[in-house]
Each structure stands twice: as C-alpha cells, then as structure tokens.
VOGU-3710 file (C-alpha; in Angstrom, 3 decimals, decimal comma):
1> mvqlrklnrv> 178,093/98,424/-117,202  175,789/99,920/-114,559  176,868/97,282/-112,062  180,528/98,023/-112,779  180,000/101,726/-112,038  178,232/100,837/-108,772  181,124/98,563/-107,813  183,634/101,332/-108,577  181,711/103,778/-106,377  181,684/101,280/-103,480
11> llmllilmmy> 185,422/100,671/-103,849  186,081/104,415/-103,951  184,057/104,957/-100,771  185,944/102,145/-99,013  189,266/103,657/-100,070  188,261/107,091/-98,744  187,107/105,507/-95,475  190,413/103,649/-95,057  192,404/106,815/-95,685  190,300/108,663/-93,092
21> iilyskvhkv> 190,923/105,930/-90,497  194,679/106,017/-91,124  194,827/109,808/-90,801  192,669/109,750/-87,669  194,879/107,157/-85,951  197,972/109,271/-86,618  196,455/112,428/-85,188  194,760/110,756/-82,194  197,176/108,266/-80,664  195,082/105,664/-78,870
31> qlpngntges> 196,483/104,359/-75,577  195,627/100,798/-74,723  194,741/100,023/-71,097  197,414/97,359/-70,640  200,313/99,567/-71,690  200,668/97,943/-75,126  201,535/101,334/-76,615  204,676/101,532/-74,477  203,105/104,388/-72,505  201,210/104,638/-69,245
41> ggvkmepgvt> 198,955/107,563/-68,450  201,112/110,039/-70,362  204,387/108,941/-68,762  206,561/107,838/-71,657  208,520/104,668/-71,016  211,708/103,317/-72,496  212,625/99,612/-72,297  213,498/98,655/-68,731  211,621/101,497/-67,068  209,307/100,241/-64,352
51> hkaagrekpe> 206,372/102,432/-63,372  202,924/101,531/-62,100  200,197/102,052/-64,652  198,322/105,305/-64,246  195,079/103,383/-64,187  195,919/102,240/-60,681  196,139/105,796/-59,433  193,270/108,005/-58,382  191,529/109,723/-61,347  192,988/113,157/-60,622
61> eaemlekvet> 196,503/111,678/-60,357  196,106/109,777/-63,617  195,306/113,098/-65,271  198,225/114,874/-63,613  200,723/112,177/-64,612  200,670/113,731/-68,077  202,813/116,520/-66,658  205,995/114,452/-66,476  207,561/111,992/-68,860  210,120/109,301/-68,089
71> vaqveevdgn> 212,730/109,557/-70,824  215,801/107,660/-69,619  216,951/105,328/-66,889  220,161/103,536/-65,986  218,809/100,977/-63,563  215,391/99,752/-62,512  213,668/101,434/-59,593  214,412/99,994/-56,160  211,602/100,912/-53,778  213,916/100,335/-50,802
81> ailvvicaak> 216,526/102,830/-51,998  216,821/106,435/-50,856  215,254/108,515/-53,603  216,674/112,005/-54,176  214,985/114,367/-56,650  217,073/117,168/-58,190  216,239/119,559/-61,026  218,808/120,175/-63,743  218,281/123,334/-65,782  220,475/123,612/-68,873
91> ermggamtti> 222,104/126,841/-67,712  222,725/125,471/-64,170  223,689/121,904/-65,047  227,010/122,045/-63,196  225,174/122,970/-60,011  222,905/119,918/-60,170  225,841/117,610/-60,875  227,787/119,060/-57,945  224,836/118,401/-55,640  224,609/114,810/-56,879
101> nsvrsntean> 228,343/114,260/-56,429  228,297/115,601/-52,868  225,434/113,268/-51,930  226,923/110,083/-53,398  230,435/110,844/-52,069  229,336/111,059/-48,436  227,157/107,978/-48,005  227,272/104,207/-48,254  223,489/104,090/-48,644  221,719/102,864/-51,776
111> vifyivtlrd> 220,711/106,125/-53,481  218,783/106,664/-56,710  218,670/110,114/-58,291  215,639/111,330/-60,207  216,942/114,193/-62,345  214,175/116,421/-63,677  214,847/118,662/-66,663  213,219/120,229/-69,711  213,195/118,690/-73,178  216,071/120,828/-74,453
121> avsytrqyie> 218,422/119,471/-71,768  217,609/115,737/-71,692  220,494/114,726/-73,960  222,864/117,176/-72,259  222,028/115,734/-68,835  222,754/112,201/-69,985  226,043/113,211/-71,638  227,232/115,043/-68,509  226,628/111,980/-66,346  227,774/109,206/-68,646
131> nsdlknikfk> 231,035/110,937/-69,615  232,114/112,081/-66,150  232,937/110,648/-62,718  229,176/110,311/-62,143  228,795/107,528/-64,721  228,209/104,850/-62,065  225,366/106,537/-60,185  221,848/105,105/-60,299  219,592/107,627/-61,970  216,495/108,315/-64,018
141> ilefnpmvlk> 215,994/111,404/-66,174  212,489/112,883/-66,201  211,206/115,531/-68,595  208,929/118,146/-67,048  206,181/119,645/-69,191  206,089/123,429/-68,522  202,605/123,702/-70,053  201,209/122,529/-66,721  202,097/125,980/-65,352  200,172/127,897/-67,991
151> gkvksdstrp> 198,035/130,543/-66,303  199,495/129,783/-62,860  202,697/131,859/-62,772  202,819/135,654/-62,955  205,121/137,144/-65,559  206,273/140,185/-63,574  208,936/138,590/-61,399  211,971/140,763/-60,694  214,078/137,587/-60,841  213,300/135,568/-63,999
161> dlkhplnfvr> 215,306/132,596/-62,670  212,716/132,168/-59,914  209,894/131,610/-62,390  211,803/128,947/-64,321  209,438/125,952/-64,817  211,765/123,620/-62,904  211,372/125,810/-59,830  207,870/124,329/-59,496  208,775/120,647/-59,888  208,652/120,248/-56,095
171> fylpllvigh> 204,884/120,874/-56,310  204,496/117,629/-58,295  206,786/115,254/-56,392  204,202/112,455/-55,914  203,810/112,258/-59,686  207,499/111,455/-60,039  207,994/108,886/-57,324  205,527/106,055/-57,853  206,796/103,049/-55,930  208,431/105,098/-53,143
181> kkviyldddv> 206,799/106,097/-49,859  209,372/108,746/-49,005  211,514/111,118/-51,054  214,123/113,847/-50,548  214,044/116,949/-52,729  217,184/119,098/-53,020  217,795/122,386/-54,825  220,697/122,509/-57,281  222,589/125,121/-55,218  223,087/122,705/-52,330
191> ivqgdiqdly> 226,005/120,520/-51,279  225,610/117,662/-48,807  228,521/117,060/-46,428  226,726/114,592/-44,161  225,245/111,149/-44,784  222,005/111,498/-46,755  220,687/108,486/-44,824  220,413/110,694/-41,731  218,319/113,270/-43,581  216,138/110,504/-45,005
201> ntkldpghaa> 215,530/109,251/-41,444  213,964/112,592/-40,448  210,825/111,784/-38,462  207,608/113,310/-39,762  204,846/113,867/-37,217  201,465/112,190/-37,841  199,462/114,119/-40,423  202,512/115,930/-41,799  203,226/115,445/-45,502  206,647/117,110/-45,430
211> afptdcdlps> 209,548/118,310/-43,305  211,393/121,575/-43,995  214,269/123,532/-42,417  213,010/126,677/-40,681  214,614/130,042/-41,330  214,632/130,911/-37,640  217,251/128,218/-37,058  219,828/130,433/-38,778  222,503/132,123/-36,641  221,126/135,287/-35,052
221> dvvrsmgmqt> 223,412/137,660/-36,966  222,296/136,128/-40,274  218,631/136,397/-39,254  219,155/140,084/-38,467  220,724/140,717/-41,874  217,842/138,944/-43,609  215,183/141,181/-42,038  211,615/140,129/-42,856  212,809/137,453/-45,284  212,776/134,880/-42,466
231> tymgfldyrk> 209,088/135,431/-41,675  205,759/135,188/-43,476  205,735/138,997/-43,742  208,613/138,715/-46,211  206,607/136,519/-48,572  202,903/137,430/-48,404  201,186/140,748/-49,059  199,324/141,450/-45,816  197,595/144,429/-47,390  195,318/141,913/-49,122
241> mqvrdlginp> 192,217/140,788/-47,225  192,558/137,247/-48,591  195,984/136,999/-46,940  194,824/138,463/-43,629  191,870/136,075/-43,614  194,316/133,159/-43,516  194,977/134,005/-39,866  198,744/133,586/-40,271  200,860/135,641/-37,877  203,096/137,802/-40,116
251> secsfnpgvi> 206,009/137,303/-37,713  205,657/133,504/-37,943  208,962/131,926/-38,933  209,141/130,883/-42,598  210,756/127,701/-43,899  212,988/126,941/-46,866  211,568/124,560/-49,525  214,986/123,961/-51,091  215,413/120,903/-48,862  212,337/118,744/-48,309
261> vvdveewrrq> 211,650/115,297/-46,883  208,280/114,131/-48,217  205,798/111,498/-47,085  204,440/110,708/-50,538  201,274/108,938/-49,382  200,317/111,733/-46,964  200,963/114,348/-49,662  198,587/112,500/-51,963  195,984/112,010/-49,242  195,888/115,743/-48,491
271> kitkqlegwm> 195,977/116,622/-52,218  198,820/119,058/-51,574  199,560/119,491/-55,278  196,030/120,743/-55,956  196,286/123,101/-52,987  199,537/124,558/-54,329  198,097/124,969/-57,810  195,064/126,679/-56,294  197,245/129,245/-54,490  199,219/129,906/-57,672
281> qsnvrdnlyt> 195,981/130,646/-59,504  194,796/132,871/-56,642  198,009/134,870/-56,881  197,614/135,376/-60,625  194,110/136,661/-59,964  194,610/138,634/-56,715  198,377/139,330/-56,502  198,831/137,775/-53,054  202,607/137,711/-53,174  203,889/140,418/-55,477
291> ssmaggvatp> 207,104/140,586/-57,474  208,617/142,869/-54,860  208,000/140,267/-52,180  209,853/136,976/-52,754  209,623/137,317/-56,526  206,118/135,862/-56,660  207,344/132,291/-57,051  207,381/128,855/-55,450  207,894/129,554/-51,750  204,717/131,544/-50,879
301> pmliafyqky> 202,160/128,887/-51,915  204,099/126,283/-49,950  204,192/128,547/-46,897  200,409/128,826/-47,073  199,641/125,161/-47,767  201,970/123,912/-45,022  201,300/126,570/-42,397  201,771/124,857/-38,997  201,469/121,495/-40,780  205,070/120,446/-41,316
311> sdidanwhig> 207,858/118,796/-39,349  211,275/120,344/-38,723  214,502/119,241/-40,354  217,471/119,381/-37,994  219,158/122,804/-38,177  222,521/121,261/-39,068  220,911/119,927/-42,239  220,361/123,409/-43,626  222,922/126,167/-43,331  221,323/128,507/-45,795
321> hlgwspdtwy> 221,375/131,969/-47,357  225,001/131,608/-48,415  223,926/133,234/-51,667  222,052/136,085/-50,015  224,915/138,565/-50,319  228,595/138,527/-51,356  229,235/139,823/-47,829  227,479/136,934/-46,033  230,059/135,066/-44,014  230,079/132,135/-41,620
331> seaflhtanl> 233,080/130,819/-39,717  234,953/128,106/-41,621  234,874/125,804/-38,592  231,077/126,116/-38,386  230,572/125,395/-42,093  232,844/122,340/-42,045  230,687/120,720/-39,328  227,404/121,392/-41,163  225,665/118,515/-42,946  224,264/120,680/-45,741
341> lhwngrfkpw> 225,138/124,077/-47,222  222,680/126,060/-49,331  223,561/129,028/-51,549  219,967/130,222/-51,876  219,868/133,808/-53,091  221,256/135,633/-56,115  224,949/134,836/-55,628  225,558/131,246/-56,701  228,776/129,282/-56,012  229,423/128,659/-59,725
351> dfpcvhmelw> 229,239/132,395/-60,389  231,117/135,422/-59,068  231,006/137,122/-56,645  230,068/134,471/-54,090  231,135/133,441/-50,597  232,667/130,138/-49,481  232,868/128,914/-53,071  235,854/126,694/-52,235  233,564/124,435/-50,169  231,281/124,011/-53,171
361> ekwyvpdptg> 234,138/123,494/-55,651  235,353/120,507/-53,624  232,456/118,523/-55,132  232,299/120,143/-58,547  232,355/117,734/-61,492  233,695/119,449/-64,653  231,375/119,373/-67,638  232,753/116,838/-70,168  230,929/118,691/-72,970  232,522/122,029/-72,052
371> rfvlvrpes> 229,220/123,895/-71,986  229,118/124,674/-68,261  232,027/126,888/-67,171  232,713/128,340/-63,727  232,860/132,128/-63,467  235,861/133,143/-61,360  237,794/136,412/-60,801  240,653/135,300/-63,032  238,220/134,457/-65,850
//
C-alpha cells in the first residue's frame, strides 16, 4: 500500500511536469535554426516565399528583421528584377494602387512590387489587387509592425497623417529587400509617366547609400512660393545648439524622400537605419524639429543622416509639391513631359480641392471592394 502511494505521487508529479512543458511551449514559441518552424528571424513566411534566413545577417539586422513580416506573395523573388517598394495605408489604398498602375503601364521591364501595409489592411490590399486590372502584377505584401516606432515619434504633430507608422517604412528598406542590391521607394501620392528602368539606372556616387530629388530643382516660381520649405531651415530648429553643432548651412537645399533609389549594401554598411532611429530618439528628447516645422516626421532625420552624402535624381524624375496648395499650377505641356509627378503636401489627387487631378486619374484603378472613393466637386 505504501509503495502504491509512492507510485501515485511520482505519476502525479510527472503529469504536472508534462502540463507545465505543454503550457510553456505554447507561450514561448521556439524557433529552430533551420527554419523548421516556417519562420525566419521574425519574418513570417507562407509557402513559396523565398527569403534568406536571418541567421545569415549581421546580429543587429537579425534583431531588426522582427519589425516586418512577409504575409503574402504572388510569385517568387527575382533578384534581377526592378524592385519597387510602396506603402499602402487603408485610408489611402487607391493612391498606392494608382502609383503601381502608373509604373507597370509605362515600362517593359521586369518589376516586382513590395507593398507594405499594417495588419488591418493586409486582406484589403490583396482583394484590391486580385480583383482589379492589377491582378497580373508581381507583388509581395509585407506587414509593418508599428511597435518598432514606440518612443521614437512625437505625438504633437500638426498633421497626424505625417506620423502614420507607414511614413517611416523607408527607414527600414534593407530589412524588406533581402536578395536585392538596389531598390526604388515611391510615395503613394506619386504617378510615374516615364520608364521606371531609367530611374532604376540612376548612378549613385561611391559611398552614397541613396539618391534623392533635390527641392532646388523645382521651377523658380514654385521655389519662391515654398519659402523656407526647400531648405534645411524649413525642417530643423536652428535655435537648438544640437542642430547648430551639426554644421549644416540653414540655406542648404533640402531633398524629397518620397522618391528614393537605394544601394542596399551601402545602406547596411553605414548602418543608416540605426542613424535614423537615433535622430528620432534625439528629437523626442530635445525637440530638434518641432511640430510647427515639417510636422516633426520622417524628412528631418533623413536630411541629417544624408547631409552632403547622397546622389541626385534627375530633375525630370520629380516634379513635386503638386499638393502644396490648391493654387499651385504648372503648365500642362511641362507636366506631360515629366517622368514623375508628386502631390506631396496636404492636397491629394484623390481628394478635393487639388490641382492637375486629371493627370492622376488617368492611372486610377477603381476599388473593386468599393471602400476607396474619390472625392470630387460633384460628390
């Protein structure tokens, strides 16, 4: 009888231990080094998705890969294709799809689109593409984790749209494009009228991780109407000693990070992402670019990190500030010869009022779900 009680106690202890192990394994998902879990360094994979294992990256990159998740893909990655990254916010989905349509309609090149969105818009993004004229494009949908921005973005922006998590995806481009040496990033308020191959062929000078269009390439009358917003003075608070200590001439011409050609390997080598995150944290602490100056968002840290260390994109590849004011106006002949038009500013081409919206509407793909609707005077 004594032995039976001892045996029962042993069995009870084993049962408790097994239950503990089962509960522990559910709470702490163990990732195997060879990708047997179907995941790699925090980047979730679906069948057919090809991505290098995070273990092959540098330690800091393996950690940062947890910030993006691969959630859908139509075709396998082709490292020789032109890779275009575009963000697709739920409330601006029609803009992203218009950008994509303008790119694919004006080139014979092999283009793959990486479409970055938040979790609440993954299904919507897929439905928009697969049930519209875009159904034959090559694409991958990536989910961006906004928690990576915790403590790095000020909450006092006068324009909430500028502090949207997807506005900072461009900071993390090398984490999205494993297998590609070069990538193009485009904002969702852009249309491309030229051949994207020509933009992709932009030459980057040695030591430069990116090429941008400069604001001083704008027509002189537009520059005059923009005031300081085409120089560093329009983005940084020069009353702060930390800004003055940078030694940046306040009248130095700024650039627009809505169109970027990136050398992925050089970006990684210079640890640009960590630099950008560092400047975001400095701004939270010291208010280097306040809400009254550029909204305290994505452009200022890029202006600092890339000061005099970037190549120029041809001026015809960025006719910008079309969304600056409902009174901004270019000649129709000039706009028709431009390779790229950018409605950066408050007045977007899917909204009203806005200028030159007919040029944007030429490439608009109606939302098959009916959720995205153009705002027009008659509506």
